[in-house]
C-alpha positions in Angstrom: 39.9 -9.7 -14.8 40.2 -8.0 -18.1 38.7 -4.7 -19.3 35.0 -4.2 -19.6 33.2 -3.1 -22.8 32.1 0.4 -23.9 28.7 1.2 -25.2 25.4 -0.3 -24.0 25.9 -3.4 -21.8 23.0 -5.7 -21.0 22.8 -6.8 -17.3 20.3 -6.9 -14.5 19.4 -4.9 -11.4 19.7 -6.4 -7.9 18.5 -3.4 -5.9 15.5 -5.4 -4.7 14.5 -9.1 -5.1 13.2 -8.9 -8.7 16.3 -8.9 -10.9 14.8 -6.7 -13.5 16.6 -6.3 -16.9 18.8 -3.2 -17.2 21.0 -1.7 -19.9 24.1 0.3 -18.8 25.9 2.7 -21.1 29.6 2.8 -20.4 32.1 5.2 -21.8 35.8 5.3 -20.9 35.2 2.9 -18.1 32.5 5.0 -16.4 28.7 4.4 -16.3 26.9 7.3 -18.0 23.3 6.2 -18.4 21.0 3.4 -17.4 17.7 2.2 -18.9 15.2 -0.6 -18.6 15.7 -3.7 -20.8 12.8 -3.8 -23.2 13.1 -7.6 -23.9 13.0 -8.6 -20.2 9.6 -10.1 -19.2 9.6 -8.5 -15.7 10.0 -4.8 -16.3 9.7 -4.6 -20.1 11.9 -1.6 -20.6 10.9 0.3 -17.4 12.8 0.9 -14.2 11.6 1.8 -10.7 13.1 4.9 -9.0 15.8 2.9 -7.3 17.0 1.3 -10.6 16.9 4.7 -12.3 19.2 6.2 -9.6 21.7 3.3 -9.6 24.5 5.6 -10.9 24.3 7.7 -7.7 24.8 4.6 -5.7 27.8 3.3 -7.7 29.6 6.6 -7.5 28.4 7.7 -4.1 31.3 9.5 -2.2 30.5 7.5 1.0 31.2 4.1 -0.5 33.7 2.1 1.4 37.0 2.3 -0.4 39.6 0.3 1.5 39.7 -2.5 4.2 39.4 -1.0 7.6 40.3 -2.3 11.1 39.0 -0.8 14.4 41.9 0.1 16.6 41.2 1.7 20.0 37.8 2.8 18.7 39.2 4.4 15.5 39.2 3.1 11.9 42.6 2.2 10.5 43.3 1.6 6.8 44.6 -1.9 6.0 45.6 -3.9 3.0 43.4 -6.8 1.8 46.2 -9.3 2.4 46.9 -8.2 6.0 43.1 -8.0 6.8 42.4 -11.5 5.5 45.4 -12.8 7.3 44.3 -11.4 10.6 40.7 -12.6 10.2 42.0 -16.0 9.3 44.2 -16.2 12.3 41.4 -15.2 14.6 39.0 -17.7 13.1 41.6 -20.5 13.4 42.2 -19.8 17.1 38.4 -19.7 17.8 37.8 -22.9 15.9 40.7 -24.7 17.6 39.4 -23.7 21.1 35.7 -24.0 20.7 34.9 -25.9 17.5 33.6 -24.8 14.0 30.1 -23.9 15.4 31.8 -20.8 16.8 31.3 -19.1 13.4 28.1 -17.8 12.0 27.6 -16.2 8.6 24.8 -13.8 7.8 23.5 -13.0 4.3 21.0 -10.1 3.9 18.1 -9.6 1.5 20.2 -8.9 -1.5 22.1 -12.1 -0.6 18.9 -14.1 -1.1 18.5 -13.0 -4.7 22.2 -12.7 -5.5 23.0 -16.4 -6.0 26.7 -16.1 -5.7 26.6 -14.0 -2.5 24.4 -16.6 -0.8 26.0 -19.8 -2.3 29.6 -18.8 -1.8 28.8 -18.0 1.8 27.3 -21.4 2.2 30.4 -23.0 0.6 32.7 -21.3 3.0 30.4 -22.4 5.8 30.7 -26.0 4.8 34.5 -25.7 4.2 34.9 -24.3 7.7 32.6 -26.9 9.2 30.0 -24.6 10.8 26.2 -25.2 10.3 25.3 -21.7 11.4 24.4 -19.9 8.2 21.6 -17.4 8.9 19.8 -14.9 6.7 16.6 -12.9 6.2 15.0 -16.3 5.3 14.3 -16.7 9.0 11.9 -13.7 9.0 10.7 -13.5 5.4 9.2 -15.8 2.7 10.9 -19.1 3.5 7.9 -20.0 5.7 5.6 -19.6 2.7 7.8 -21.9 0.6 7.9 -24.6 3.3 4.2 -24.4 4.0 3.3 -24.8 0.3 5.9 -27.6 -0.2 4.3 -29.5 2.7 0.9 -29.1 1.0 1.8 -29.7 -2.7 5.2 -31.3 -2.5 6.5 -28.5 -4.6 6.3 -24.7 -4.5 3.5 -23.3 -6.8 3.7 -19.6 -7.7 1.1 -17.0 -8.5 0.4 -16.2 -12.1 0.5 -12.5 -12.8 -2.3 -12.8 -15.4 -5.5 -13.7 -13.6 -9.2 -12.8 -13.7 -9.3 -12.1 -9.9 -6.3 -10.6 -8.1 -6.5 -11.0 -4.3 -3.9 -8.6 -2.9 -3.7 -9.9 0.7 -1.5 -7.5 2.7 0.4 -6.8 -0.6 0.9 -3.3 -2.1 2.7 -3.9 -5.4 2.7 -0.2 -6.3 5.3 0.2 -3.5 7.0 -3.2 -3.4 6.4 -5.3 -6.5 7.0 -3.2 -9.6 6.6 -6.1 -12.2 3.3 -7.3 -10.6 2.1 -3.7 -10.6 2.7 -3.4 -14.3 0.8 -6.6 -15.0 -2.1 -5.7 -12.7 -2.6 -2.4 -14.4 -2.7 -4.0 -17.8 -5.2 -6.7 -16.8 -7.5 -4.5 -14.8 -8.0 -2.5 -18.0 -8.9 -5.7 -19.7 -11.6 -6.6 -17.2 -9.8 -8.5 -14.4 -11.2 -7.9 -10.9 -9.3 -6.8 -7.8 -9.8 -7.5 -4.1 -7.6 -5.7 -1.5 -7.3 -7.0 2.1 -5.2 -4.6 4.1 -5.5 -2.4 7.2 -4.7 0.5 4.9 -6.9 1.5 1.9 -3.9 1.6 -0.4 -4.3 3.6 -3.7 -5.0 0.4 -5.6 -8.0 -0.2 -3.4 -9.7 2.8 -5.1 -9.9 0.5 -8.2 -10.9 -2.6 -6.2 -14.2 -4.4 -6.5 -13.9 -5.1 -2.8 -11.8 -3.7 0.0 -11.6 -5.4 3.4 -9.9 -3.3 6.2 -8.5 -6.1 8.3 -6.9 -5.9 11.7 -3.2 -6.7 11.4 -2.3 -10.2 12.4 -5.7 -11.7 12.0 -5.4 -13.0 8.4 -5.8 -16.6 9.5 -9.2 -15.9 11.0 -10.4 -14.4 7.7 -9.0 -17.3 5.7 -10.8 -19.8 7.9 -14.1 -17.9 7.5 -13.7 -17.9 3.7 -13.2 -21.7 3.8 -16.3 -22.0 6.0 -18.5 -20.1 3.5 -17.1 -21.9 0.4 -17.8 -25.3 2.0 -21.2 -24.5 3.6 -22.5 -23.0 0.3 -21.0 -25.8 -1.8 -18.9 -23.3 -3.8 -15.8 -25.5 -3.9 -14.7 -27.5 -7.0 -16.0 -30.9 -6.0 -14.4 -32.8 -8.8 -11.0 -31.3 -8.2 -11.2 -31.8 -4.5 -12.3 -35.5 -4.7 -9.6 -36.4 -7.2 -6.6 -34.5 -6.1 -6.7 -33.9 -2.3 -6.2 -35.7 0.9 -8.1 -34.9 4.1 -11.0 -32.8 2.8 -13.4 -35.0 4.8 -11.6 -33.9 7.9 -11.7 -30.2 6.9 -15.5 -30.1 6.7 -16.2 -30.7 10.4 -13.1 -28.8 11.4 -14.3 -25.6 9.7 -17.8 -25.6 11.3 -17.1 -23.0 14.1 -15.2 -20.6 11.9 -18.2 -18.5 10.8 -18.0 -15.0 9.3 -19.6 -13.7 12.5 -16.8 -15.4 14.5 -14.2 -13.8 12.2 -15.8 -10.4 12.3 -15.2 -10.0 16.0 -11.5 -10.9 15.5 -10.7 -9.3 12.1 -12.9 -6.2 12.4 -14.2 -7.1 8.9 -18.0 -7.2 8.3 -19.4 -10.7 8.1 -21.4 -10.0 5.0 -18.3 -8.6 3.3 -16.5 -11.9 4.1 -19.4 -13.8 2.5 -19.2 -11.6 -0.5 -15.5 -12.2 -1.0 -15.9 -16.0 -0.6 -18.5 -16.1 -3.4 -16.5 -13.7 -5.6 -13.3 -15.8 -5.2 -14.9 -19.2 -5.6 -16.9 -18.2 -8.6 -14.1 -16.4 -10.5 -13.0 -17.9 -13.8 -9.5 -17.9 -12.3 -8.2 -16.4 -9.0 -4.8 -16.0 -7.3 -4.0 -14.9 -3.8 -0.9 -12.6 -3.7 0.5 -12.6 -0.2 2.6 -9.7 1.0 6.3 -10.5 0.9 6.2 -11.3 4.6 2.9 -9.8 5.8 1.4 -13.1 6.8 4.7 -14.6 7.8 5.4 -12.2 10.6 2.4 -13.0 12.7 1.4 -15.4 15.4 -0.4 -17.5 12.8 2.2 -17.3 10.0 2.6 -20.9 8.9 -1.1 -21.7 9.2 -1.9 -18.6 7.2 0.1 -20.0 4.3 -1.5 -23.4 4.7 -5.0 -21.8 4.7 -4.2 -19.8 1.5 -3.0 -23.0 -0.2 -6.2 -24.8 0.8 -8.3 -21.9 -0.6 -6.5 -22.1 -3.9 -7.0 -25.9 -3.9 -10.7 -26.0 -3.0 -11.5 -23.6 -5.8 -9.5 -25.5 -8.4 -7.0 -22.7 -8.9 -4.0 -25.0 -9.0 -2.1 -25.5 -12.3 -4.8 -23.5 -14.2 -4.2 -20.3 -16.2 -4.5 -17.5 -13.6 -4.1 -19.6 -10.5 -1.1 -21.0 -8.7 1.1 -22.9 -11.1 3.7 -25.6 -10.2 6.4 -24.8 -12.7 9.7 -26.5 -13.6 12.3 -26.4 -10.9 15.3 -24.2 -11.2 18.0 -26.8 -11.3 21.2 -24.9 -11.3 24.3 -26.4 -9.9 24.7 -25.3 -6.3 27.9 -24.2 -4.8 27.1 -24.8 -1.1 28.7 -27.5 1.0 26.5 -29.3 3.5 27.4 -30.0 7.0 26.1 -32.8 9.2 25.5 -30.6 12.3 22.3 -28.8 12.9 22.2 -25.0 12.8 20.8 -22.8 15.6 17.1 -23.0 15.7 16.8 -26.5 14.2 15.8 -28.0 17.5 13.2 -25.3 18.3 11.7 -25.0 14.9 12.1 -28.4 13.2 9.8 -27.8 10.2 11.8 -24.7 9.3 14.9 -26.8 9.1 13.8 -30.3 7.9 10.9 -32.3 6.7 10.8 -35.4 4.5 14.6 -35.2 4.5 14.5 -31.8 2.8 17.0 -30.0 4.9 17.2 -26.2 4.8 20.7 -24.6 4.7 19.5 -21.9 7.1 19.6 -21.6 10.8 16.8 -19.6 12.4 18.1 -16.0 12.6 15.9 -15.0 15.5 17.7 -17.5 17.7 21.1 -15.7 17.0 21.1 -13.3 20.0 20.4 -16.1 22.5 23.4 -18.1 21.2 26.0 -15.3 21.6 28.6 -15.8 23.1 27.9 -19.3 24.5 27.9 -20.9 21.0 28.6 -18.2 18.5 31.7 -16.0 19.0 32.3 -14.8 15.4 30.0 -13.4 12.7 30.7 -12.6 9.0 28.0 -10.3 7.4 27.6 -10.0 3.7 25.0 -7.9 2.0 23.0 -7.1 5.1 22.5 -4.8 8.1 21.0 -7.0 10.8 21.3 -4.5 13.6 18.7 -2.4 11.8 16.7 -4.9 9.7 16.3 -7.8 12.1 13.6 -7.7 14.9 14.6 -6.2 18.2 17.6 -4.1 17.4 18.5 -3.9 21.1 19.0 -7.7 21.3 21.0 -7.9 18.0 23.2 -4.9 18.9 24.0 -6.4 22.3 24.8 -9.7 20.7 27.1 -8.2 18.1 28.9 -6.3 20.9 29.6 -9.6 22.7 31.3 -11.2 19.7 35.1 -11.9 19.6 35.1 -11.2 15.9 32.7 -9.3 13.7 33.5 -8.9 10.0 31.3 -6.9 7.6 31.6 -6.9 3.7 29.4 -4.1 2.4 29.2 -1.0 0.2 28.7 1.5 3.0 29.5 2.0 6.7 26.1 0.6 7.9 24.9 0.5 11.5 26.2 -3.1 11.7 29.5 -2.2 10.1 30.0 0.5 12.8 30.1 -2.3 15.4 32.6 -4.4 13.4 36.2 -5.2 14.1 36.9 -5.3 10.3 35.0 -3.7 7.5 35.7 -4.7 3.9 34.6 -2.8 0.7 32.2 -4.6 -1.6 31.4 -4.3 -5.2 28.0 -3.2 -6.6 26.2 -5.6 -8.8 27.5 -3.6 -11.9 31.1 -4.4 -11.0 31.0 -8.2 -11.1 29.6 -11.1 -13.1 26.8 -13.4 -11.8 23.7 -15.3 -12.7 20.4 -13.5 -12.4 17.2 -15.3 -12.0 13.5 -14.5 -11.7 10.7 -16.9 -11.0 7.2 -16.1 -9.7 6.6 -13.1 -11.8 7.7 -14.8 -15.0 4.6 -16.8 -15.3 5.9 -19.6 -13.1 8.9 -20.4 -15.2 12.5 -19.7 -14.1 14.1 -17.0 -16.2 17.9 -16.8 -16.3 20.2 -14.0 -17.6 23.8 -13.0 -17.1 24.5 -10.3 -14.6 27.2 -8.9 -16.7 29.9 -6.7 -15.2 29.7 -3.2 -16.7 32.7 -1.6 -15.1 35.8 -2.7 -13.2 35.5 -2.6 -9.3 36.0 0.9 -7.9 38.7 1.7 -5.3 39.8 -1.5 -3.6 36.3 -3.1 -3.5 36.0 -6.8 -4.1 33.2 -9.1 -5.0 31.9 -11.9 -2.7 33.8 -14.4 -4.9 37.1 -12.6 -4.4 36.4 -12.1 -0.6 35.5 -15.7 0.1 38.2 -17.2 -2.1 40.8 -14.9 -0.5 39.8 -15.8 3.0 39.7 -19.5 2.1 43.2 -19.3 0.7 44.5 -17.7 3.9 42.9 -20.4 6.0 44.3 -23.3 3.9 40.8 -24.0 2.4 41.7 -23.0 -1.1 40.8 -26.4 -2.5 37.1 -25.6 -2.0 37.5 -22.4 -4.1 39.4 -23.7 -7.2 38.1 -21.1 -9.6 40.1 -18.1 -10.8 37.2 -15.9 -12.1 33.6 -15.2 -11.5 32.9 -16.3 -15.1 33.9 -19.8 -14.1 31.4 -19.7 -11.2 28.5 -18.8 -13.6 29.6 -21.5 -16.0 29.4 -24.0 -13.1 26.0 -22.8 -12.0 24.6 -23.2 -15.5 26.1 -26.7 -16.0 22.8 -28.6 -15.5 20.6 -26.1 -17.3 21.7 -26.7 -20.9 22.8 -23.0 -21.1 26.3 -21.7 -20.9 28.0 -18.5 -20.0 28.8 -17.6 -23.6 25.2 -18.3 -24.6 23.8 -15.8 -22.1 26.6 -13.4 -22.9 26.4 -13.4 -26.7 23.2 -15.1 -28.0 20.6 -14.5 -25.2 21.9 -11.3 -23.6 18.3 -10.5 -22.5 18.0 -13.8 -20.8 16.2 -17.1 -21.4 13.4 -19.1 -19.9 14.5 -22.3 -18.3 12.0 -25.1 -18.7 8.5 -25.2 -20.0 5.3 -24.5 -18.0 2.5 -27.1 -18.3 -1.0 -26.4 -17.2 -3.3 -29.2 -16.1 -2.8 -32.4 -14.0 -1.5 -34.9 -16.5 1.8 -35.2 -14.7 0.1 -36.0 -11.4 -2.2 -38.5 -13.1 0.9 -40.5 -13.8 2.8 -40.3 -10.6 0.9 -38.2 -8.1 2.1 -35.3 -6.1 5.5 -35.5 -4.3 3.8 -35.7 -0.9 3.5 -38.7 1.5 -0.1 -39.3 0.4 0.6 -38.5 -3.3 -2.2 -35.9 -3.1 -2.5 -32.3 -2.3 -2.5 -32.5 1.5 -5.3 -30.5 3.0 -4.8 -32.6 6.2 -1.1 -32.7 7.0 0.3 -35.8 8.8 3.6 -34.0 8.8 2.2 -31.2 10.9 0.5 -33.7 13.2 3.7 -35.7 13.7 5.6 -32.5 14.6 3.0 -31.7 17.3 1.0 -29.0 15.4 -2.5 -28.8 14.1 -2.8 -30.8 10.8 -5.5 -28.4 9.6 -5.3 -24.6 9.7 -6.3 -23.0 13.0 -6.2 -19.5 14.3 -3.9 -18.1 16.9 -4.5 -14.6 18.3 -1.4 -12.4 18.3 0.6 -12.8 21.5 0.2 -9.0 22.0 -3.5 -8.3 21.4 -5.9 -5.4 22.0 -8.6 -8.1 22.6 -6.9 -9.3 25.7 -7.7 -7.4 28.9 -4.2 -7.4 30.2 -1.7 -5.0 31.8 0.2 -4.9 28.5 -2.8 -4.0 26.4 -3.8 -1.3 28.9 -0.3 0.3 28.8 0.0 -0.1 25.0 -3.6 0.1 23.5 -2.8 0.5 19.8 -1.9 -2.2 17.2 1.6 -1.6 15.8 2.3 -3.0 12.3 5.8 -2.6 10.9 7.5 -2.9 7.6 5.2 -1.2 5.1 7.3 -0.8 1.9 8.4 2.5 0.4 9.1 2.4 -3.3 12.3 4.5 -3.0 14.1 2.2 -0.6 14.9 -1.5 -0.1 15.0 -2.2 3.7 17.7 0.0 5.1 19.3 0.8 1.7 19.3 3.9 -0.5 18.5 6.5 2.1 21.8 8.1 1.3 20.8 8.6 -2.4 19.9 12.2 -2.7 17.5 11.7 -5.6 15.5 9.1 -3.6 15.7 10.7 -0.2 14.1 13.9 -1.6 11.1 11.8 -2.6 10.5 10.5 0.9 12.7 12.4 3.4 11.2 11.7 6.8 10.5 8.6 8.9 6.7 8.5 9.4 4.0 6.7 11.4 0.7 6.5 9.7 -2.3 7.0 12.0 -6.0 7.5 11.5 -7.0 11.1 12.4 -9.5 9.9 15.1 -6.8 7.8 16.7 -4.3 10.6 16.6 -6.9 13.0 18.0 -7.2 11.0 21.2 -3.6 11.9 21.9 -3.6 15.5 20.7 -1.5 14.6 17.7 -1.8 16.6 14.4 -0.5 15.8 11.0 3.2 16.5 10.8 3.8 16.4 14.6 6.9 14.6 15.8 5.7 11.8 18.0 7.1 9.2 20.4 6.0 5.6 19.8 6.6 3.2 22.6 6.4 -0.6 23.0 7.5 -3.0 25.7 10.9 -3.0 24.0 11.7 0.6 23.5 10.8 4.0 22.1 11.3 5.8 18.8 10.7 9.3 17.4 9.0 9.7 14.0 6.7 12.1 12.2 2.9 11.6 12.3 1.2 11.2 9.0 -2.5 11.3 9.5 -4.6 9.4 6.9 -8.2 8.2 6.9 -7.0 5.3 4.7 -5.7 3.5 7.8 -7.9 1.6 10.2 -8.6 3.3 13.5 -6.5 1.9 16.4 -3.6 1.0 14.1 -0.1 2.6 13.9 1.8 1.6 10.7 5.6 2.4 10.6 8.0 1.5 7.7 11.3 -0.2 8.7 14.8 0.7 7.7 15.2 4.2 9.1 18.3 4.6 11.3 18.9 6.1 14.7 15.9 7.0 16.9 13.5 6.3 14.0 14.4 2.6 13.8 11.1 0.8 14.3 13.0 -2.4 15.2 13.8 -0.7 18.5 10.1 -1.5 19.2 9.9 -5.1 18.0 10.5 -8.2 20.2 12.8 -11.1 19.0 11.1 -13.4 21.5 7.6 -12.7 20.3 7.5 -15.5 17.8 5.2 -17.7 15.7 5.5 -21.2 17.3 6.0 -23.4 14.2 8.8 -21.8 12.3 9.9 -19.1 14.7 9.1 -16.0 12.7 8.8 -12.7 14.7 5.4 -11.2 15.2 6.4 -7.8 13.7 3.1 -7.1 12.0 0.9 -7.2 15.1 2.5 -6.0 18.3 1.2 -3.3 20.7 2.3 0.3 21.1 1.4 3.6 22.6 1.8 7.1 21.1 2.3 10.6 22.4 3.3 14.0 21.0 7.1 14.7 21.4 8.0 17.7 23.3 9.5 20.5 21.3 
């Protein structure tokens, strides 16, 4: 692999999904300092607390150092060669007896942003012949992409410079560092801010309007906004008439969705809804910023994204400065190998998998527990901890325990790794080469840079490239992994971009934009939108043909306090999960002392009046119960949160794991996403 350089090395950070620019100072083969890369458009020389503490992660004493095999309940050290040989033999036997579908491969959140981790897993999937590649895409973000693609034909992204920011279930101060930087700068220049959230987040103190919505009811609010904009003729008539299909059907459809109707559902005052509709429609430019998965993980998820797309369209905030912009497509050379067979979930959630011949490489991860062991008997996990991060930890743990073979490739002994038959030590992002990319926060244009290796892999850790190539070679599939180095992988990925590995290494170390953004509609004047109607599809025949409402509708959460049922009487409070914490990414980084000190305890945020009904005071340890289980966390009382709501971040291990409360079968009907933002719960003080 060769020796790495000394001095300052330009690379990127993959501790969350942003891929911010980072510089790493290396001396005698060891990382001594890190700092933000000033020339990178996302972070502009700054790092979040996670990036600033990356050295602690790289040299953490608990890192996995050697391949391990579980023998009679104890971990036994192995060589890489023997481990890959045994895994290969096991997979070959299972494939011969049951067929290739027996294997599933899971890639976690960091595997979504790490191109090589995701694409090499998909390549092995194709070489082996299984369709069952699953990832966090089945609970996060992919729904939004699919919904926008079915509306516009492509995926438009939010411009970070706008005159009106609508943070809809989005708290960038905790979860979106680059957006937070842009927002602060532009508020100082006169941009306006709206916050829609059950919690009055600190940014709401600077907002022109704050709407304290009930979790899971975003679709009702969106429909009421559309109603007001149409009834008061606030929409961009010229844009709508020229560029959209189905607006004539939307007008009568929206008639019953009044602000008064929405007030009863959302708990947001009707006049405040009207105020927002007028502010949004009359802004010089406006952009709705959805939470990363806030609206996805509800009963109404797909239709939420469709409604937001229609709001942007009606007001002419498409391809304008400060709106949603359809930028150039990131056309890197993919490494994945397709298979003809359909993955798990494709039959149940067809639009998640395929529309207009655009097939997704993903199976629906929420369907995984129900397919073990009848279909799936082996699972390989890279860059993820599904037993903690996926909904319904009970269901996932039980499924993993039924597997004939579970292999985990990771940095640490995670909760998922503890259940594995084999655990393999992985590299950090600073110990391997790769291609870093950013998109939506770079003004709608793909931004590429080299993820440059700073140091050689520690201990016996190996990159995903080394792992998959090694396993493929042991299985007689080496022809599908012909490359010798990860530099060759990056060179291949860049082939269709006009850039090269050496260009990004030597000439453009801080990265380069790929493509050019164009405002306006000239392109669509010539050839129309890439949809069946060649227009922006307000009315979707694709949805109708799949058996779903072609116009956005509202679906009440399956578990609802508005329903007088035995469940709502037993669990009277609304549980919303997954609020982000700046110091952690999902279940990661809680073993980093410098971060753990900043947020040491698992908490449940509750309004003082709600807590008072149960004799709970600030700092008490409490039990939170749902129809799936019980956890123990510390109560944090705050008047910022709506009454009747309990908000619990995810990612804490053990008895504080909020996914012991969520239900994998409580799903959105179109794409199958779990309703993790709006289930029901009960609380009580824990006994001392």
